[in-house]
ChimeraX commands (.cxc) that place a marker at each C-alpha (Angstrom):
marker #1 position 47.47,18.42,23.24 radius 0.5
marker #1 position 44.04,16.81,23.73 radius 0.5
marker #1 position 42.90,13.83,21.71 radius 0.5
marker #1 position 39.17,13.05,21.39 radius 0.5
marker #1 position 38.25,9.44,20.69 radius 0.5
marker #1 position 34.89,10.64,19.33 radius 0.5
marker #1 position 36.40,13.27,17.03 radius 0.5
marker #1 position 35.48,11.32,13.89 radius 0.5
marker #1 position 31.82,10.75,14.72 radius 0.5
marker #1 position 31.52,14.33,16.02 radius 0.5
marker #1 position 32.84,15.62,12.67 radius 0.5
marker #1 position 30.33,13.39,10.86 radius 0.5
marker #1 position 27.53,14.74,13.06 radius 0.5
marker #1 position 28.55,18.34,12.29 radius 0.5
marker #1 position 28.60,17.60,8.55 radius 0.5
marker #1 position 25.19,15.93,8.80 radius 0.5
marker #1 position 23.85,18.96,10.67 radius 0.5
marker #1 position 25.24,21.33,7.98 radius 0.5
marker #1 position 23.59,19.26,5.24 radius 0.5
marker #1 position 20.32,19.21,7.19 radius 0.5
marker #1 position 20.45,23.00,7.63 radius 0.5
marker #1 position 21.11,23.47,3.90 radius 0.5
marker #1 position 18.18,21.24,2.91 radius 0.5
marker #1 position 15.89,22.99,5.40 radius 0.5
marker #1 position 16.90,26.42,4.08 radius 0.5
marker #1 position 16.30,25.30,0.48 radius 0.5
marker #1 position 12.88,23.87,1.32 radius 0.5
marker #1 position 12.03,27.02,3.26 radius 0.5
marker #1 position 12.89,29.17,0.24 radius 0.5
marker #1 position 10.76,26.96,-2.03 radius 0.5
marker #1 position 7.82,27.27,0.39 radius 0.5
marker #1 position 8.29,31.05,0.53 radius 0.5
marker #1 position 8.10,31.19,-3.27 radius 0.5
marker #1 position 4.90,29.12,-3.16 radius 0.5
marker #1 position 3.46,31.48,-0.54 radius 0.5
marker #1 position 4.20,34.44,-2.79 radius 0.5
marker #1 position 2.55,32.65,-5.71 radius 0.5
marker #1 position -0.49,31.81,-3.55 radius 0.5
marker #1 position -0.87,35.45,-2.52 radius 0.5
marker #1 position -0.87,36.53,-6.15 radius 0.5
marker #1 position -3.34,33.78,-7.05 radius 0.5
marker #1 position -5.67,34.83,-4.23 radius 0.5
marker #1 position -5.55,38.45,-5.38 radius 0.5
marker #1 position -6.46,37.34,-8.93 radius 0.5
marker #1 position -9.27,35.21,-7.52 radius 0.5
marker #1 position -10.72,38.18,-5.63 radius 0.5
marker #1 position -10.59,40.28,-8.77 radius 0.5
marker #1 position -12.25,37.44,-10.71 radius 0.5
marker #1 position -15.03,37.17,-8.13 radius 0.5
marker #1 position -15.69,40.90,-8.33 radius 0.5
marker #1 position -15.82,40.74,-12.13 radius 0.5
marker #1 position -18.16,37.73,-12.15 radius 0.5
marker #1 position -20.55,39.44,-9.75 radius 0.5
marker #1 position -20.42,42.66,-11.75 radius 0.5
marker #1 position -21.08,40.75,-14.98 radius 0.5
marker #1 position -24.06,38.98,-13.37 radius 0.5
marker #1 position -25.52,42.29,-12.20 radius 0.5
marker #1 position -24.88,43.94,-15.56 radius 0.5
marker #1 position -26.61,41.01,-17.29 radius 0.5
marker #1 position -29.60,41.38,-14.99 radius 0.5
marker #1 position -29.84,45.10,-15.74 radius 0.5
marker #1 position -29.66,44.33,-19.46 radius 0.5
marker #1 position -32.56,41.88,-19.13 radius 0.5
marker #1 position -34.48,44.47,-17.13 radius 0.5
marker #1 position -33.95,47.01,-19.90 radius 0.5
marker #1 position -35.20,44.53,-22.50 radius 0.5
marker #1 position -38.31,43.87,-20.41 radius 0.5
marker #1 position -39.07,47.52,-20.03 radius 0.5
marker #1 position -38.60,47.97,-23.76 radius 0.5
marker #1 position -41.21,45.23,-24.36 radius 0.5
marker #1 position -43.53,46.97,-21.90 radius 0.5
marker #1 position -43.07,50.23,-23.74 radius 0.5
marker #1 position -43.89,48.57,-27.06 radius 0.5
marker #1 position -47.03,46.99,-25.59 radius 0.5
marker #1 position -48.21,50.36,-24.27 radius 0.5
marker #1 position -47.65,52.02,-27.62 radius 0.5
marker #1 position -49.60,49.28,-29.35 radius 0.5
marker #1 position -52.46,49.69,-26.94 radius 0.5
marker #1 position -52.70,53.44,-27.31 radius 0.5
marker #1 position -52.51,53.19,-31.11 radius 0.5
marker #1 position -55.44,50.78,-31.05 radius 0.5
marker #1 position -57.67,53.20,-29.14 radius 0.5
marker #1 position -57.75,55.77,-31.94 radius 0.5
marker #1 position -59.88,58.93,-31.75 radius 0.5
marker #1 position -63.48,57.70,-32.11 radius 0.5
marker #1 position -66.80,58.64,-30.55 radius 0.5
marker #1 position -67.47,56.03,-27.88 radius 0.5
marker #1 position -71.10,57.05,-27.42 radius 0.5
marker #1 position -72.65,54.54,-29.74 radius 0.5
marker #1 position -70.21,51.66,-29.17 radius 0.5
marker #1 position -70.28,48.75,-26.75 radius 0.5
marker #1 position -68.95,49.32,-23.29 radius 0.5
marker #1 position -66.47,46.49,-23.86 radius 0.5
marker #1 position -64.84,48.25,-26.75 radius 0.5
marker #1 position -61.03,48.31,-26.16 radius 0.5
marker #1 position -61.17,46.02,-23.11 radius 0.5
marker #1 position -59.33,43.23,-24.90 radius 0.5
marker #1 position -56.54,45.56,-25.92 radius 0.5
marker #1 position -56.24,46.88,-22.38 radius 0.5
marker #1 position -56.17,43.36,-21.01 radius 0.5
marker #1 position -53.37,42.53,-23.46 radius 0.5
marker #1 position -51.43,45.52,-22.17 radius 0.5
marker #1 position -51.86,44.39,-18.57 radius 0.5
marker #1 position -50.83,40.84,-19.45 radius 0.5
marker #1 position -47.70,42.08,-21.21 radius 0.5
marker #1 position -46.91,44.33,-18.26 radius 0.5
marker #1 position -47.34,41.45,-15.81 radius 0.5
marker #1 position -45.13,39.14,-17.87 radius 0.5
marker #1 position -42.39,41.72,-18.17 radius 0.5
marker #1 position -42.44,42.48,-14.44 radius 0.5
marker #1 position -42.26,38.76,-13.66 radius 0.5
marker #1 position -39.22,38.41,-15.88 radius 0.5
marker #1 position -37.57,41.44,-14.30 radius 0.5
marker #1 position -38.25,40.06,-10.80 radius 0.5
marker #1 position -36.67,36.74,-11.75 radius 0.5
marker #1 position -33.67,38.38,-13.37 radius 0.5
marker #1 position -32.99,40.79,-10.50 radius 0.5
marker #1 position -33.99,38.29,-7.82 radius 0.5
marker #1 position -33.57,34.55,-8.12 radius 0.5
marker #1 position -31.42,34.48,-11.27 radius 0.5
marker #1 position -29.08,37.17,-9.98 radius 0.5
marker #1 position -28.72,35.32,-6.68 radius 0.5
marker #1 position -27.88,32.12,-8.56 radius 0.5
marker #1 position -25.27,33.95,-10.61 radius 0.5
marker #1 position -23.69,35.49,-7.53 radius 0.5
marker #1 position -23.67,32.16,-5.69 radius 0.5
marker #1 position -22.01,30.54,-8.71 radius 0.5
marker #1 position -19.35,33.24,-8.72 radius 0.5
marker #1 position -18.67,32.67,-5.01 radius 0.5
marker #1 position -18.32,28.90,-5.49 radius 0.5
marker #1 position -15.98,29.44,-8.40 radius 0.5
marker #1 position -13.92,31.76,-6.19 radius 0.5
marker #1 position -13.81,29.24,-3.33 radius 0.5
marker #1 position -12.74,26.42,-5.65 radius 0.5
marker #1 position -9.92,28.56,-7.05 radius 0.5
marker #1 position -8.79,29.46,-3.53 radius 0.5
marker #1 position -8.77,25.78,-2.53 radius 0.5
marker #1 position -6.65,24.83,-5.54 radius 0.5
marker #1 position -4.18,27.57,-4.67 radius 0.5
marker #1 position -3.85,26.38,-1.06 radius 0.5
marker #1 position -3.44,22.78,-2.22 radius 0.5
marker #1 position -0.60,23.81,-4.52 radius 0.5
marker #1 position 1.08,25.53,-1.56 radius 0.5
marker #1 position 1.68,22.26,0.28 radius 0.5
marker #1 position 3.06,22.10,3.81 radius 0.5
marker #1 position 5.85,24.25,5.26 radius 0.5
marker #1 position 9.41,22.94,5.47 radius 0.5
marker #1 position 9.92,20.79,8.58 radius 0.5
marker #1 position 13.36,20.61,10.18 radius 0.5
marker #1 position 12.66,17.36,11.96 radius 0.5
marker #1 position 14.72,15.96,14.81 radius 0.5
marker #1 position 17.99,17.81,15.42 radius 0.5
marker #1 position 21.30,16.07,14.86 radius 0.5
marker #1 position 22.72,15.14,18.25 radius 0.5
marker #1 position 26.43,15.83,18.70 radius 0.5
marker #1 position 28.14,12.93,20.51 radius 0.5
marker #1 position 30.04,13.91,23.66 radius 0.5
marker #1 position 33.79,14.29,23.68 radius 0.5
marker #1 position 35.81,11.34,24.93 radius 0.5
marker #1 position 39.25,12.69,25.77 radius 0.5
marker #1 position 40.01,9.96,28.29 radius 0.5
marker #1 position 39.32,7.30,25.69 radius 0.5
marker #1 position 41.48,9.20,23.20 radius 0.5
marker #1 position 44.32,9.45,25.68 radius 0.5
marker #1 position 44.13,5.74,26.40 radius 0.5
marker #1 position 44.11,4.92,22.67 radius 0.5
marker #1 position 47.16,7.09,22.07 radius 0.5
marker #1 position 48.92,5.67,25.11 radius 0.5
marker #1 position 48.23,2.16,23.88 radius 0.5
marker #1 position 49.63,3.01,20.44 radius 0.5
marker #1 position 52.71,4.62,21.95 radius 0.5
marker #1 position 53.21,1.63,24.21 radius 0.5
marker #1 position 52.94,-0.68,21.22 radius 0.5
marker #1 position 55.59,1.33,19.37 radius 0.5
marker #1 position 57.81,1.59,22.42 radius 0.5
marker #1 position 57.65,-2.13,23.03 radius 0.5
marker #1 position 59.46,-2.70,19.74 radius 0.5
marker #1 position 62.43,-0.77,21.11 radius 0.5
marker #1 position 62.50,-2.44,24.51 radius 0.5
marker #1 position 65.95,-3.09,25.87 radius 0.5
marker #1 position 67.67,-0.45,23.73 radius 0.5
marker #1 position 69.77,2.25,25.49 radius 0.5
marker #1 position 68.42,5.73,26.12 radius 0.5
marker #1 position 68.63,7.85,22.96 radius 0.5
marker #1 position 70.20,11.29,22.69 radius 0.5
marker #1 position 68.31,14.32,23.92 radius 0.5
marker #1 position 66.73,12.56,26.87 radius 0.5
marker #1 position 68.79,14.31,29.48 radius 0.5
marker #1 position 72.00,13.09,31.08 radius 0.5
marker #1 position 73.14,9.55,30.41 radius 0.5
marker #1 position 72.57,7.49,33.53 radius 0.5
marker #1 position 73.88,4.06,34.29 radius 0.5
marker #1 position 71.26,1.40,35.05 radius 0.5
marker #1 position 70.15,1.13,38.65 radius 0.5
marker #1 position 70.46,-1.92,40.83 radius 0.5
marker #1 position 67.31,-2.09,42.96 radius 0.5
marker #1 position 67.36,-2.80,46.60 radius 0.5
marker #1 position 67.25,-6.49,47.35 radius 0.5
marker #1 position 63.74,-7.91,47.05 radius 0.5
marker #1 position 62.07,-4.56,46.33 radius 0.5
marker #1 position 60.95,-4.79,42.69 radius 0.5
marker #1 position 62.42,-7.95,41.35 radius 0.5
marker #1 position 63.53,-7.78,37.71 radius 0.5
marker #1 position 60.63,-5.73,36.23 radius 0.5
marker #1 position 60.64,-2.17,34.88 radius 0.5
marker #1 position 62.24,-0.80,38.04 radius 0.5
marker #1 position 65.39,-2.84,37.49 radius 0.5
marker #1 position 66.29,-0.10,34.96 radius 0.5
marker #1 position 63.74,2.78,35.17 radius 0.5
marker #1 position 65.89,5.22,33.20 radius 0.5
marker #1 position 67.21,2.86,30.56 radius 0.5
marker #1 position 64.00,0.97,29.78 radius 0.5
marker #1 position 63.37,2.42,26.31 radius 0.5
marker #1 position 64.61,4.47,23.38 radius 0.5
marker #1 position 64.27,8.13,22.52 radius 0.5
marker #1 position 64.11,9.35,26.13 radius 0.5
marker #1 position 61.27,7.02,27.23 radius 0.5
marker #1 position 61.53,6.75,31.03 radius 0.5
marker #1 position 59.33,5.12,33.64 radius 0.5
marker #1 position 57.43,8.00,35.21 radius 0.5
marker #1 position 54.38,6.47,36.90 radius 0.5
marker #1 position 53.56,8.12,40.21 radius 0.5
marker #1 position 53.20,4.69,41.82 radius 0.5
marker #1 position 56.93,4.06,41.22 radius 0.5
marker #1 position 58.02,7.21,43.07 radius 0.5
marker #1 position 58.10,8.52,46.62 radius 0.5
marker #1 position 59.02,11.66,48.51 radius 0.5
marker #1 position 57.39,13.66,45.71 radius 0.5
marker #1 position 57.63,17.46,45.87 radius 0.5
marker #1 position 56.35,19.94,43.24 radius 0.5
marker #1 position 59.06,22.50,42.48 radius 0.5
marker #1 position 57.89,24.38,39.37 radius 0.5
marker #1 position 56.05,24.53,36.04 radius 0.5
marker #1 position 57.53,24.38,32.51 radius 0.5
marker #1 position 56.74,27.04,29.84 radius 0.5
marker #1 position 54.25,24.60,28.28 radius 0.5
marker #1 position 52.50,24.08,31.60 radius 0.5
marker #1 position 53.98,20.73,32.67 radius 0.5
marker #1 position 54.42,20.45,36.42 radius 0.5
marker #1 position 57.97,19.70,37.58 radius 0.5
marker #1 position 58.63,17.48,40.60 radius 0.5
marker #1 position 61.57,16.25,42.64 radius 0.5
marker #1 position 61.39,12.65,43.81 radius 0.5
marker #1 position 63.21,9.38,44.18 radius 0.5
marker #1 position 62.22,5.99,42.82 radius 0.5
marker #1 position 61.08,3.53,45.42 radius 0.5
marker #1 position 64.08,1.48,46.53 radius 0.5
marker #1 position 66.59,4.09,45.31 radius 0.5
marker #1 position 68.07,7.02,47.21 radius 0.5
marker #1 position 69.01,9.32,44.30 radius 0.5
marker #1 position 66.81,12.42,43.95 radius 0.5
marker #1 position 65.57,13.29,40.46 radius 0.5
marker #1 position 63.80,16.22,38.89 radius 0.5
marker #1 position 61.23,15.57,36.13 radius 0.5
marker #1 position 57.56,15.19,35.21 radius 0.5
marker #1 position 54.79,12.87,36.37 radius 0.5
marker #1 position 53.12,10.66,33.73 radius 0.5
marker #1 position 49.66,11.19,35.25 radius 0.5
marker #1 position 50.08,14.94,34.67 radius 0.5
marker #1 position 51.65,14.70,31.19 radius 0.5
marker #1 position 48.84,12.51,29.80 radius 0.5
marker #1 position 46.38,15.36,30.41 radius 0.5
marker #1 position 48.34,17.82,28.24 radius 0.5
marker #1 position 50.25,15.65,25.78 radius 0.5
marker #1 position 48.95,12.06,25.56 radius 0.5
marker #1 position 51.32,11.29,22.69 radius 0.5
marker #1 position 54.23,11.63,25.12 radius 0.5
marker #1 position 52.86,8.93,27.45 radius 0.5
marker #1 position 53.12,5.17,27.02 radius 0.5
marker #1 position 52.60,1.99,29.03 radius 0.5
marker #1 position 55.24,-0.60,29.91 radius 0.5
marker #1 position 54.81,-3.55,32.26 radius 0.5
marker #1 position 51.60,-1.97,33.58 radius 0.5
marker #1 position 53.27,1.39,34.41 radius 0.5
marker #1 position 53.03,4.75,32.60 radius 0.5
marker #1 position 56.13,6.09,30.87 radius 0.5
marker #1 position 57.05,9.53,29.54 radius 0.5
marker #1 position 58.96,10.29,26.35 radius 0.5
marker #1 position 60.95,13.31,27.54 radius 0.5
marker #1 position 61.90,14.18,23.95 radius 0.5
marker #1 position 58.27,15.27,23.42 radius 0.5
marker #1 position 57.91,17.62,26.40 radius 0.5
marker #1 position 59.80,20.70,27.60 radius 0.5
marker #1 position 60.95,19.09,30.86 radius 0.5
marker #1 position 64.29,17.32,31.38 radius 0.5
marker #1 position 64.84,14.28,33.54 radius 0.5
marker #1 position 67.90,15.16,35.64 radius 0.5
marker #1 position 69.64,14.44,38.91 radius 0.5
marker #1 position 69.12,16.97,41.63 radius 0.5
marker link #1:1,2 radius 0.2
marker link #1:2,3 radius 0.2
marker link #1:3,4 radius 0.2
marker link #1:4,5 radius 0.2
marker link #1:5,6 radius 0.2
marker link #1:6,7 radius 0.2
marker link #1:7,8 radius 0.2
marker link #1:8,9 radius 0.2
marker link #1:9,10 radius 0.2
marker link #1:10,11 radius 0.2
marker link #1:11,12 radius 0.2
marker link #1:12,13 radius 0.2
marker link #1:13,14 radius 0.2
marker link #1:14,15 radius 0.2
marker link #1:15,16 radius 0.2
marker link #1:16,17 radius 0.2
marker link #1:17,18 radius 0.2
marker link #1:18,19 radius 0.2
marker link #1:19,20 radius 0.2
marker link #1:20,21 radius 0.2
marker link #1:21,22 radius 0.2
marker link #1:22,23 radius 0.2
marker link #1:23,24 radius 0.2
marker link #1:24,25 radius 0.2
marker link #1:25,26 radius 0.2
marker link #1:26,27 radius 0.2
marker link #1:27,28 radius 0.2
marker link #1:28,29 radius 0.2
marker link #1:29,30 radius 0.2
marker link #1:30,31 radius 0.2
marker link #1:31,32 radius 0.2
marker link #1:32,33 radius 0.2
marker link #1:33,34 radius 0.2
marker link #1:34,35 radius 0.2
marker link #1:35,36 radius 0.2
marker link #1:36,37 radius 0.2
marker link #1:37,38 radius 0.2
marker link #1:38,39 radius 0.2
marker link #1:39,40 radius 0.2
marker link #1:40,41 radius 0.2
marker link #1:41,42 radius 0.2
marker link #1:42,43 radius 0.2
marker link #1:43,44 radius 0.2
marker link #1:44,45 radius 0.2
marker link #1:45,46 radius 0.2
marker link #1:46,47 radius 0.2
marker link #1:47,48 radius 0.2
marker link #1:48,49 radius 0.2
marker link #1:49,50 radius 0.2
marker link #1:50,51 radius 0.2
marker link #1:51,52 radius 0.2
marker link #1:52,53 radius 0.2
marker link #1:53,54 radius 0.2
marker link #1:54,55 radius 0.2
marker link #1:55,56 radius 0.2
marker link #1:56,57 radius 0.2
marker link #1:57,58 radius 0.2
marker link #1:58,59 radius 0.2
marker link #1:59,60 radius 0.2
marker link #1:60,61 radius 0.2
marker link #1:61,62 radius 0.2
marker link #1:62,63 radius 0.2
marker link #1:63,64 radius 0.2
marker link #1:64,65 radius 0.2
marker link #1:65,66 radius 0.2
marker link #1:66,67 radius 0.2
marker link #1:67,68 radius 0.2
marker link #1:68,69 radius 0.2
marker link #1:69,70 radius 0.2
marker link #1:70,71 radius 0.2
marker link #1:71,72 radius 0.2
marker link #1:72,73 radius 0.2
marker link #1:73,74 radius 0.2
marker link #1:74,75 radius 0.2
marker link #1:75,76 radius 0.2
marker link #1:76,77 radius 0.2
marker link #1:77,78 radius 0.2
marker link #1:78,79 radius 0.2
marker link #1:79,80 radius 0.2
marker link #1:80,81 radius 0.2
marker link #1:81,82 radius 0.2
marker link #1:82,83 radius 0.2
marker link #1:83,84 radius 0.2
marker link #1:84,85 radius 0.2
marker link #1:85,86 radius 0.2
marker link #1:86,87 radius 0.2
marker link #1:87,88 radius 0.2
marker link #1:88,89 radius 0.2
marker link #1:89,90 radius 0.2
marker link #1:90,91 radius 0.2
marker link #1:91,92 radius 0.2
marker link #1:92,93 radius 0.2
marker link #1:93,94 radius 0.2
marker link #1:94,95 radius 0.2
marker link #1:95,96 radius 0.2
marker link #1:96,97 radius 0.2
marker link #1:97,98 radius 0.2
marker link #1:98,99 radius 0.2
marker link #1:99,100 radius 0.2
marker link #1:100,101 radius 0.2
marker link #1:101,102 radius 0.2
marker link #1:102,103 radius 0.2
marker link #1:103,104 radius 0.2
marker link #1:104,105 radius 0.2
marker link #1:105,106 radius 0.2
marker link #1:106,107 radius 0.2
marker link #1:107,108 radius 0.2
marker link #1:108,109 radius 0.2
marker link #1:109,110 radius 0.2
marker link #1:110,111 radius 0.2
marker link #1:111,112 radius 0.2
marker link #1:112,113 radius 0.2
marker link #1:113,114 radius 0.2
marker link #1:114,115 radius 0.2
marker link #1:115,116 radius 0.2
marker link #1:116,117 radius 0.2
marker link #1:117,118 radius 0.2
marker link #1:118,119 radius 0.2
marker link #1:119,120 radius 0.2
marker link #1:120,121 radius 0.2
marker link #1:121,122 radius 0.2
marker link #1:122,123 radius 0.2
marker link #1:123,124 radius 0.2
marker link #1:124,125 radius 0.2
marker link #1:125,126 radius 0.2
marker link #1:126,127 radius 0.2
marker link #1:127,128 radius 0.2
marker link #1:128,129 radius 0.2
marker link #1:129,130 radius 0.2
marker link #1:130,131 radius 0.2
marker link #1:131,132 radius 0.2
marker link #1:132,133 radius 0.2
marker link #1:133,134 radius 0.2
marker link #1:134,135 radius 0.2
marker link #1:135,136 radius 0.2
marker link #1:136,137 radius 0.2
marker link #1:137,138 radius 0.2
marker link #1:138,139 radius 0.2
marker link #1:139,140 radius 0.2
marker link #1:140,141 radius 0.2
marker link #1:141,142 radius 0.2
marker link #1:142,143 radius 0.2
marker link #1:143,144 radius 0.2
marker link #1:144,145 radius 0.2
marker link #1:145,146 radius 0.2
marker link #1:146,147 radius 0.2
marker link #1:147,148 radius 0.2
marker link #1:148,149 radius 0.2
marker link #1:149,150 radius 0.2
marker link #1:150,151 radius 0.2
marker link #1:151,152 radius 0.2
marker link #1:152,153 radius 0.2
marker link #1:153,154 radius 0.2
marker link #1:154,155 radius 0.2
marker link #1:155,156 radius 0.2
marker link #1:156,157 radius 0.2
marker link #1:157,158 radius 0.2
marker link #1:158,159 radius 0.2
marker link #1:159,160 radius 0.2
marker link #1:160,161 radius 0.2
marker link #1:161,162 radius 0.2
marker link #1:162,163 radius 0.2
marker link #1:163,164 radius 0.2
marker link #1:164,165 radius 0.2
marker link #1:165,166 radius 0.2
marker link #1:166,167 radius 0.2
marker link #1:167,168 radius 0.2
marker link #1:168,169 radius 0.2
marker link #1:169,170 radius 0.2
marker link #1:170,171 radius 0.2
marker link #1:171,172 radius 0.2
marker link #1:172,173 radius 0.2
marker link #1:173,174 radius 0.2
marker link #1:174,175 radius 0.2
marker link #1:175,176 radius 0.2
marker link #1:176,177 radius 0.2
marker link #1:177,178 radius 0.2
marker link #1:178,179 radius 0.2
marker link #1:179,180 radius 0.2
marker link #1:180,181 radius 0.2
marker link #1:181,182 radius 0.2
marker link #1:182,183 radius 0.2
marker link #1:183,184 radius 0.2
marker link #1:184,185 radius 0.2
marker link #1:185,186 radius 0.2
marker link #1:186,187 radius 0.2
marker link #1:187,188 radius 0.2
marker link #1:188,189 radius 0.2
marker link #1:189,190 radius 0.2
marker link #1:190,191 radius 0.2
marker link #1:191,192 radius 0.2
marker link #1:192,193 radius 0.2
marker link #1:193,194 radius 0.2
marker link #1:194,195 radius 0.2
marker link #1:195,196 radius 0.2
marker link #1:196,197 radius 0.2
marker link #1:197,198 radius 0.2
marker link #1:198,199 radius 0.2
marker link #1:199,200 radius 0.2
marker link #1:200,201 radius 0.2
marker link #1:201,202 radius 0.2
marker link #1:202,203 radius 0.2
marker link #1:203,204 radius 0.2
marker link #1:204,205 radius 0.2
marker link #1:205,206 radius 0.2
marker link #1:206,207 radius 0.2
marker link #1:207,208 radius 0.2
marker link #1:208,209 radius 0.2
marker link #1:209,210 radius 0.2
marker link #1:210,211 radius 0.2
marker link #1:211,212 radius 0.2
marker link #1:212,213 radius 0.2
marker link #1:213,214 radius 0.2
marker link #1:214,215 radius 0.2
marker link #1:215,216 radius 0.2
marker link #1:216,217 radius 0.2
marker link #1:217,218 radius 0.2
marker link #1:218,219 radius 0.2
marker link #1:219,220 radius 0.2
marker link #1:220,221 radius 0.2
marker link #1:221,222 radius 0.2
marker link #1:222,223 radius 0.2
marker link #1:223,224 radius 0.2
marker link #1:224,225 radius 0.2
marker link #1:225,226 radius 0.2
marker link #1:226,227 radius 0.2
marker link #1:227,228 radius 0.2
marker link #1:228,229 radius 0.2
marker link #1:229,230 radius 0.2
marker link #1:230,231 radius 0.2
marker link #1:231,232 radius 0.2
marker link #1:232,233 radius 0.2
marker link #1:233,234 radius 0.2
marker link #1:234,235 radius 0.2
marker link #1:235,236 radius 0.2
marker link #1:236,237 radius 0.2
marker link #1:237,238 radius 0.2
marker link #1:238,239 radius 0.2
marker link #1:239,240 radius 0.2
marker link #1:240,241 radius 0.2
marker link #1:241,242 radius 0.2
marker link #1:242,243 radius 0.2
marker link #1:243,244 radius 0.2
marker link #1:244,245 radius 0.2
marker link #1:245,246 radius 0.2
marker link #1:246,247 radius 0.2
marker link #1:247,248 radius 0.2
marker link #1:248,249 radius 0.2
marker link #1:249,250 radius 0.2
marker link #1:250,251 radius 0.2
marker link #1:251,252 radius 0.2
marker link #1:252,253 radius 0.2
marker link #1:253,254 radius 0.2
marker link #1:254,255 radius 0.2
marker link #1:255,256 radius 0.2
marker link #1:256,257 radius 0.2
marker link #1:257,258 radius 0.2
marker link #1:258,259 radius 0.2
marker link #1:259,260 radius 0.2
marker link #1:260,261 radius 0.2
marker link #1:261,262 radius 0.2
marker link #1:262,263 radius 0.2
marker link #1:263,264 radius 0.2
marker link #1:264,265 radius 0.2
marker link #1:265,266 radius 0.2
marker link #1:266,267 radius 0.2
marker link #1:267,268 radius 0.2
marker link #1:268,269 radius 0.2
marker link #1:269,270 radius 0.2
marker link #1:270,271 radius 0.2
marker link #1:271,272 radius 0.2
marker link #1:272,273 radius 0.2
marker link #1:273,274 radius 0.2
marker link #1:274,275 radius 0.2
marker link #1:275,276 radius 0.2
marker link #1:276,277 radius 0.2
marker link #1:277,278 radius 0.2
marker link #1:278,279 radius 0.2
marker link #1:279,280 radius 0.2
marker link #1:280,281 radius 0.2
marker link #1:281,282 radius 0.2
marker link #1:282,283 radius 0.2
marker link #1:283,284 radius 0.2
marker link #1:284,285 radius 0.2
marker link #1:285,286 radius 0.2
marker link #1:286,287 radius 0.2
marker link #1:287,288 radius 0.2
marker link #1:288,289 radius 0.2
view
């Protein structure tokens, strides 16, 4: 079992990242809808521009037709005024005024037609283009800016060593409340307390390495052992060693706390500065060889 001291903040970071992804997806969908609306607006604007230009041209043609109608009326008036008379005895200037009136009317009508089909039509077309551009600008302004994801959420690194130390500290705190009690059932064979060699370890943990705690908690720090030999592996992957405690001749078979803490930190504690193993939590027995 592996314990991560940063598991809580890593879970918070993952949740924050999921929320950020959801907001980004929602904003992206909203922007897509605005893009679709802008495309439709632009298509309507193009159609509107085409209609405005067509209307301007149609209006110019209508004005041209009216001018030509006036010219036709002026010509009819002129020819009606000529009549069918003998010009031999009349003044040479007879009918000149009427002809001049016809020319003046023709000139005025042509000037109007030139203005309508030239300058005025250009003004109308330019106005239609500006109207189109203004409508396009309003559509783009309504679109806004695309959704921005921003800075990614950084996932803190795992801290399994810190987690193992926290668990070991908690286990040691719990184990300390049971200090001095006899070994509980299920911890392997009952073993009488050891008497260390004179002057070797004093009266610390090694004065009773097998009976130092309850529930099968046994001193198992590698620094307390010697003549260590690996002899197998348990079904759960715990390495099995044969060894003797420093200052004692009996050979034992069991686990090493430095190995157990890597796979099951909850089975490891600390007592008097040394690592211990709760054999009731692993699939290895502490036994005499």
